[in-house]
A tleap script that builds the chain and sets N, CA, C and O, in Angstrom:
source leaprc.protein.ff14SB
mol = sequence {
  NMET ILE GLU LEU PHE GLY TRP ILE GLY LEU
  VAL PHE SER PHE MET SER MET ILE TYR HIE
  ARG TYR MET TYR SER ASN TYR ASP GLN VAL
  TYR ILE TYR ILE LYS LYS LYS TYR GLY GLY
  GLU GLY GLY ASP MET LYS PHE PRO SER LYS
  ASP ASP HIE ALA LYS ASP ALA LYS LYS TYR
  SER TYR TYR THR ILE PHE PHE ALA GLY LEU
  LEU ILE ILE MET ASN PHE PHE CARG
}
set mol.1.N position { -4.221 -3.081 14.982 }
set mol.1.CA position { -4.702 -1.964 15.264 }
set mol.1.C position { -5.378 -1.268 14.159 }
set mol.1.O position { -6.447 -0.661 14.231 }
set mol.2.N position { -4.457 -1.467 12.895 }
set mol.2.CA position { -5.027 -0.913 11.630 }
set mol.2.C position { -6.488 -1.465 11.329 }
set mol.2.O position { -7.456 -0.762 11.039 }
set mol.3.N position { -6.475 -2.770 11.442 }
set mol.3.CA position { -7.786 -3.533 11.061 }
set mol.3.C position { -8.967 -2.820 11.948 }
set mol.3.O position { -10.115 -2.661 11.534 }
set mol.4.N position { -8.538 -2.460 13.108 }
set mol.4.CA position { -9.721 -1.960 13.862 }
set mol.4.C position { -10.092 -0.508 13.449 }
set mol.4.O position { -11.223 -0.059 13.633 }
set mol.5.N position { -9.234 0.096 12.965 }
set mol.5.CA position { -9.517 1.423 12.339 }
set mol.5.C position { -10.312 1.257 11.174 }
set mol.5.O position { -11.260 1.978 10.862 }
set mol.6.N position { -9.824 0.138 10.457 }
set mol.6.CA position { -10.566 -0.204 9.119 }
set mol.6.C position { -12.118 -0.525 9.387 }
set mol.6.O position { -12.976 -0.102 8.612 }
set mol.7.N position { -12.398 -1.191 10.372 }
set mol.7.CA position { -13.610 -1.628 10.610 }
set mol.7.C position { -14.561 -0.511 11.205 }
set mol.7.O position { -15.765 -0.463 10.952 }
set mol.8.N position { -13.838 0.452 12.087 }
set mol.8.CA position { -14.560 1.444 12.656 }
set mol.8.C position { -15.109 2.531 11.249 }
set mol.8.O position { -16.231 3.015 11.098 }
set mol.9.N position { -13.968 2.674 10.408 }
set mol.9.CA position { -14.163 3.599 9.242 }
set mol.9.C position { -15.402 3.007 8.479 }
set mol.9.O position { -16.299 3.744 8.069 }
set mol.10.N position { -15.416 1.511 8.288 }
set mol.10.CA position { -16.359 0.982 7.312 }
set mol.10.C position { -17.693 1.252 7.846 }
set mol.10.O position { -18.557 1.837 7.192 }
set mol.11.N position { -17.890 0.733 9.289 }
set mol.11.CA position { -19.184 1.152 9.963 }
set mol.11.C position { -19.675 2.457 9.916 }
set mol.11.O position { -20.827 2.725 9.572 }
set mol.12.N position { -18.792 3.321 10.269 }
set mol.12.CA position { -19.177 4.978 10.096 }
set mol.12.C position { -19.546 5.337 8.839 }
set mol.12.O position { -20.648 5.848 8.639 }
set mol.13.N position { -18.624 5.100 7.806 }
set mol.13.CA position { -19.084 5.480 6.347 }
set mol.13.C position { -20.484 4.654 5.962 }
set mol.13.O position { -21.382 5.200 5.321 }
set mol.14.N position { -20.553 3.476 6.361 }
set mol.14.CA position { -21.972 2.742 6.013 }
set mol.14.C position { -22.928 3.413 6.605 }
set mol.14.O position { -23.857 3.663 5.838 }
set mol.15.N position { -23.081 3.863 7.844 }
set mol.15.CA position { -23.990 4.299 8.686 }
set mol.15.C position { -24.385 5.770 8.030 }
set mol.15.O position { -25.554 6.034 7.747 }
set mol.16.N position { -23.402 6.611 7.837 }
set mol.16.CA position { -23.491 7.899 7.256 }
set mol.16.C position { -24.106 8.035 5.728 }
set mol.16.O position { -24.621 9.038 5.233 }
set mol.17.N position { -23.900 6.722 5.114 }
set mol.17.CA position { -24.112 6.690 3.623 }
set mol.17.C position { -25.892 6.346 3.885 }
set mol.17.O position { -26.793 6.954 3.308 }
set mol.18.N position { -26.068 5.337 4.797 }
set mol.18.CA position { -27.492 5.108 5.037 }
set mol.18.C position { -28.364 6.386 5.478 }
set mol.18.O position { -29.532 6.527 5.118 }
set mol.19.N position { -27.762 7.192 6.196 }
set mol.19.CA position { -28.448 8.435 6.935 }
set mol.19.C position { -28.854 9.369 5.649 }
set mol.19.O position { -29.964 9.834 5.387 }
set mol.20.N position { -27.613 9.506 4.919 }
set mol.20.CA position { -27.892 10.594 3.829 }
set mol.20.C position { -28.783 10.069 2.897 }
set mol.20.O position { -29.651 10.865 2.538 }
set mol.21.N position { -28.819 8.909 2.381 }
set mol.21.CA position { -29.781 8.255 1.618 }
set mol.21.C position { -31.260 8.159 1.881 }
set mol.21.O position { -32.145 8.113 1.026 }
set mol.22.N position { -31.405 8.134 3.240 }
set mol.22.CA position { -32.789 8.112 3.799 }
set mol.22.C position { -33.027 9.678 3.755 }
set mol.22.O position { -34.008 10.052 3.112 }
set mol.23.N position { -32.160 10.721 4.427 }
set mol.23.CA position { -32.458 12.055 4.146 }
set mol.23.C position { -32.985 12.579 2.976 }
set mol.23.O position { -33.910 13.386 2.887 }
set mol.24.N position { -32.218 11.974 1.911 }
set mol.24.CA position { -32.610 12.209 0.368 }
set mol.24.C position { -33.867 11.914 -0.060 }
set mol.24.O position { -34.529 12.702 -0.735 }
set mol.25.N position { -34.274 10.762 0.305 }
set mol.25.CA position { -35.466 9.948 -0.176 }
set mol.25.C position { -36.650 10.501 0.668 }
set mol.25.O position { -37.792 10.428 0.215 }
set mol.26.N position { -36.427 11.000 1.768 }
set mol.26.CA position { -37.727 11.491 2.634 }
set mol.26.C position { -37.458 12.936 2.869 }
set mol.26.O position { -37.755 13.335 3.995 }
set mol.27.N position { -36.930 13.850 1.992 }
set mol.27.CA position { -36.443 15.062 2.431 }
set mol.27.C position { -37.598 16.078 2.847 }
set mol.27.O position { -37.487 16.780 3.852 }
set mol.28.N position { -38.638 16.111 2.070 }
set mol.28.CA position { -39.723 16.879 2.390 }
set mol.28.C position { -40.438 16.624 3.778 }
set mol.28.O position { -40.700 17.562 4.530 }
set mol.29.N position { -40.708 15.449 4.049 }
set mol.29.CA position { -41.414 14.890 5.106 }
set mol.29.C position { -40.593 15.087 6.487 }
set mol.29.O position { -41.128 15.400 7.551 }
set mol.30.N position { -39.026 14.825 6.280 }
set mol.30.CA position { -38.178 15.125 7.585 }
set mol.30.C position { -38.145 16.550 7.707 }
set mol.30.O position { -38.447 16.923 8.841 }
set mol.31.N position { -37.861 17.506 6.861 }
set mol.31.CA position { -37.816 18.871 7.262 }
set mol.31.C position { -38.917 19.506 7.642 }
set mol.31.O position { -38.912 20.525 8.333 }
set mol.32.N position { -40.067 18.851 7.145 }
set mol.32.CA position { -41.662 19.464 7.463 }
set mol.32.C position { -41.564 19.134 9.026 }
set mol.32.O position { -41.678 20.064 9.825 }
set mol.33.N position { -41.385 18.008 9.414 }
set mol.33.CA position { -41.317 17.332 10.865 }
set mol.33.C position { -40.564 18.055 11.879 }
set mol.33.O position { -41.024 18.355 12.981 }
set mol.34.N position { -39.146 18.379 11.383 }
set mol.34.CA position { -38.291 19.391 11.979 }
set mol.34.C position { -38.699 20.747 12.404 }
set mol.34.O position { -38.679 21.265 13.520 }
set mol.35.N position { -39.100 21.235 11.168 }
set mol.35.CA position { -39.872 22.680 11.412 }
set mol.35.C position { -41.080 22.710 12.220 }
set mol.35.O position { -41.294 23.739 12.862 }
set mol.36.N position { -41.949 21.692 12.296 }
set mol.36.CA position { -43.036 21.630 13.139 }
set mol.36.C position { -42.460 21.455 14.767 }
set mol.36.O position { -42.863 22.127 15.717 }
set mol.37.N position { -41.581 20.546 14.816 }
set mol.37.CA position { -41.171 20.398 16.175 }
set mol.37.C position { -40.190 21.331 16.956 }
set mol.37.O position { -40.226 21.556 18.166 }
set mol.38.N position { -39.237 21.870 15.970 }
set mol.38.CA position { -38.292 22.867 16.455 }
set mol.38.C position { -38.362 24.175 15.867 }
set mol.38.O position { -37.431 24.941 16.115 }
set mol.39.N position { -39.265 24.551 15.160 }
set mol.39.CA position { -39.410 25.529 14.264 }
set mol.39.C position { -39.624 27.101 15.336 }
set mol.39.O position { -39.037 28.164 15.132 }
set mol.40.N position { -40.319 26.906 16.119 }
set mol.40.CA position { -40.822 27.917 17.267 }
set mol.40.C position { -39.598 28.508 18.024 }
set mol.40.O position { -39.530 29.691 18.356 }
set mol.41.N position { -38.572 27.513 18.284 }
set mol.41.CA position { -37.418 27.831 19.217 }
set mol.41.C position { -36.360 28.479 18.379 }
set mol.41.O position { -35.670 29.355 18.901 }
set mol.42.N position { -36.164 28.139 17.138 }
set mol.42.CA position { -34.920 28.639 16.509 }
set mol.42.C position { -34.933 30.064 15.628 }
set mol.42.O position { -33.996 30.855 15.519 }
set mol.43.N position { -36.281 30.163 15.023 }
set mol.43.CA position { -36.316 31.122 14.063 }
set mol.43.C position { -35.856 30.787 12.687 }
set mol.43.O position { -36.393 29.794 12.196 }
set mol.44.N position { -35.107 31.315 12.076 }
set mol.44.CA position { -34.480 30.780 10.622 }
set mol.44.C position { -33.463 29.566 10.816 }
set mol.44.O position { -32.308 29.613 11.239 }
set mol.45.N position { -34.059 28.684 10.475 }
set mol.45.CA position { -33.109 27.548 10.572 }
set mol.45.C position { -32.717 27.117 9.088 }
set mol.45.O position { -33.536 27.091 8.169 }
set mol.46.N position { -31.167 26.731 8.940 }
set mol.46.CA position { -30.928 26.478 7.595 }
set mol.46.C position { -30.683 24.952 7.582 }
set mol.46.O position { -30.111 24.331 8.478 }
set mol.47.N position { -31.223 24.400 6.379 }
set mol.47.CA position { -31.158 23.002 6.392 }
set mol.47.C position { -30.323 22.765 4.953 }
set mol.47.O position { -30.303 23.577 4.028 }
set mol.48.N position { -29.641 21.468 4.979 }
set mol.48.CA position { -28.974 21.231 3.795 }
set mol.48.C position { -29.765 20.917 2.688 }
set mol.48.O position { -30.834 20.366 2.948 }
set mol.49.N position { -29.481 21.150 1.430 }
set mol.49.CA position { -30.505 21.028 0.367 }
set mol.49.C position { -30.604 19.447 0.013 }
set mol.49.O position { -29.780 18.648 0.458 }
set mol.50.N position { -31.503 19.126 -0.685 }
set mol.50.CA position { -31.599 17.610 -1.324 }
set mol.50.C position { -30.293 17.148 -2.055 }
set mol.50.O position { -29.810 16.018 -1.989 }
set mol.51.N position { -29.852 18.111 -2.696 }
set mol.51.CA position { -28.591 17.701 -3.712 }
set mol.51.C position { -27.421 17.657 -2.699 }
set mol.51.O position { -26.453 16.962 -3.008 }
set mol.52.N position { -27.407 18.259 -1.638 }
set mol.52.CA position { -26.273 18.035 -0.779 }
set mol.52.C position { -26.289 16.563 -0.111 }
set mol.52.O position { -25.253 15.921 0.064 }
set mol.53.N position { -27.509 16.122 0.225 }
set mol.53.CA position { -27.711 14.942 0.714 }
set mol.53.C position { -27.281 13.858 -0.363 }
set mol.53.O position { -26.532 12.938 -0.034 }
set mol.54.N position { -27.663 13.957 -1.379 }
set mol.54.CA position { -27.170 13.206 -2.666 }
set mol.54.C position { -25.646 12.844 -2.936 }
set mol.54.O position { -25.187 11.785 -3.364 }
set mol.55.N position { -24.857 14.242 -2.499 }
set mol.55.CA position { -23.494 14.185 -2.692 }
set mol.55.C position { -22.839 13.509 -1.435 }
set mol.55.O position { -21.864 12.759 -1.464 }
set mol.56.N position { -23.492 13.875 -0.408 }
set mol.56.CA position { -22.814 13.295 0.746 }
set mol.56.C position { -23.202 11.632 0.746 }
set mol.56.O position { -22.454 10.927 1.424 }
set mol.57.N position { -24.038 11.134 0.211 }
set mol.57.CA position { -24.515 9.753 0.193 }
set mol.57.C position { -23.603 9.187 -0.741 }
set mol.57.O position { -23.057 8.174 -0.304 }
set mol.58.N position { -23.227 9.562 -2.023 }
set mol.58.CA position { -22.395 9.307 -2.984 }
set mol.58.C position { -20.870 9.185 -2.270 }
set mol.58.O position { -20.189 8.160 -2.235 }
set mol.59.N position { -20.572 10.286 -1.801 }
set mol.59.CA position { -19.071 10.325 -1.114 }
set mol.59.C position { -18.941 9.309 -0.064 }
set mol.59.O position { -17.972 8.552 -0.117 }
set mol.60.N position { -19.936 9.180 1.037 }
set mol.60.CA position { -19.954 8.171 1.936 }
set mol.60.C position { -19.878 6.673 1.128 }
set mol.60.O position { -19.049 5.843 1.501 }
set mol.61.N position { -20.599 6.448 0.242 }
set mol.61.CA position { -20.675 5.491 -0.716 }
set mol.61.C position { -19.352 4.827 -1.130 }
set mol.61.O position { -19.058 3.644 -0.962 }
set mol.62.N position { -18.629 5.753 -1.680 }
set mol.62.CA position { -16.998 5.738 -2.058 }
set mol.62.C position { -16.185 5.487 -0.700 }
set mol.62.O position { -15.229 4.721 -0.819 }
set mol.63.N position { -16.392 5.948 0.400 }
set mol.63.CA position { -15.659 5.656 1.679 }
set mol.63.C position { -16.050 4.181 1.967 }
set mol.63.O position { -15.165 3.356 2.191 }
set mol.64.N position { -17.341 3.842 1.964 }
set mol.64.CA position { -17.647 2.330 2.354 }
set mol.64.C position { -16.961 1.510 1.465 }
set mol.64.O position { -16.337 0.578 1.972 }
set mol.65.N position { -16.923 1.667 0.002 }
set mol.65.CA position { -16.241 0.855 -0.725 }
set mol.65.C position { -14.659 0.803 -0.510 }
set mol.65.O position { -14.074 -0.270 -0.657 }
set mol.66.N position { -13.916 2.052 -0.133 }
set mol.66.CA position { -12.623 2.058 0.159 }
set mol.66.C position { -12.138 1.157 1.344 }
set mol.66.O position { -11.144 0.435 1.271 }
set mol.67.N position { -13.000 1.282 2.522 }
set mol.67.CA position { -12.846 0.683 3.574 }
set mol.67.C position { -13.123 -0.963 3.661 }
set mol.67.O position { -12.495 -1.719 4.402 }
set mol.68.N position { -13.937 -1.267 2.968 }
set mol.68.CA position { -14.274 -2.632 2.548 }
set mol.68.C position { -13.253 -3.229 1.812 }
set mol.68.O position { -12.971 -4.406 2.036 }
set mol.69.N position { -12.549 -2.469 0.809 }
set mol.69.CA position { -11.630 -3.038 -0.045 }
set mol.69.C position { -10.282 -3.184 0.832 }
set mol.69.O position { -9.479 -4.116 0.791 }
set mol.70.N position { -10.245 -2.139 1.558 }
set mol.70.CA position { -8.895 -2.257 2.593 }
set mol.70.C position { -8.973 -3.510 3.401 }
set mol.70.O position { -8.135 -4.398 3.251 }
set mol.71.N position { -10.013 -3.612 4.302 }
set mol.71.CA position { -10.011 -4.878 4.893 }
set mol.71.C position { -10.071 -6.150 4.355 }
set mol.71.O position { -9.756 -7.137 5.020 }
set mol.72.N position { -10.556 -6.229 2.872 }
set mol.72.CA position { -10.573 -7.347 2.012 }
set mol.72.C position { -8.901 -7.834 1.715 }
set mol.72.O position { -8.481 -8.986 1.824 }
set mol.73.N position { -8.087 -6.599 1.309 }
set mol.73.CA position { -6.811 -6.674 0.916 }
set mol.73.C position { -6.163 -7.272 2.281 }
set mol.73.O position { -5.616 -8.374 2.335 }
set mol.74.N position { -6.306 -6.378 3.374 }
set mol.74.CA position { -5.578 -7.027 4.414 }
set mol.74.C position { -5.892 -8.240 4.998 }
set mol.74.O position { -5.190 -8.631 5.930 }
set mol.75.N position { -6.889 -8.947 4.586 }
set mol.75.CA position { -7.140 -10.292 4.966 }
set mol.75.C position { -6.269 -11.232 3.998 }
set mol.75.O position { -6.070 -12.389 4.368 }
set mol.76.N position { -5.796 -10.837 2.908 }
set mol.76.CA position { -4.926 -11.607 2.083 }
set mol.76.C position { -3.571 -11.651 2.453 }
set mol.76.O position { -2.805 -12.487 1.972 }
set mol.77.N position { -3.175 -10.692 3.389 }
set mol.77.CA position { -1.781 -10.704 3.907 }
set mol.77.C position { -1.686 -11.087 5.304 }
set mol.77.O position { -0.697 -10.748 5.955 }
set mol.78.N position { -2.653 -11.784 5.840 }
set mol.78.CA position { -2.833 -12.373 7.136 }
set mol.78.C position { -2.107 -13.821 7.174 }
set mol.78.O position { -2.139 -14.501 8.200 }
savepdb mol mol.pdb
quit
């Protein structure tokens, strides 16, 4: 069961890391598109800054390393 949580955590953190890296590298284009598509409905929309995406990408990179390491260590005790 703990291995299942490890795999779920690894997949989630890896996908989150990819998402934040993509948002960081394409920040201007993505938020211009969002403002065009949804700008008329919401009024003042608050978006995370480019630095926030960089911080989150780094955080999820560490989570990915942690869960991958956890699964590798668990395989030694099998």
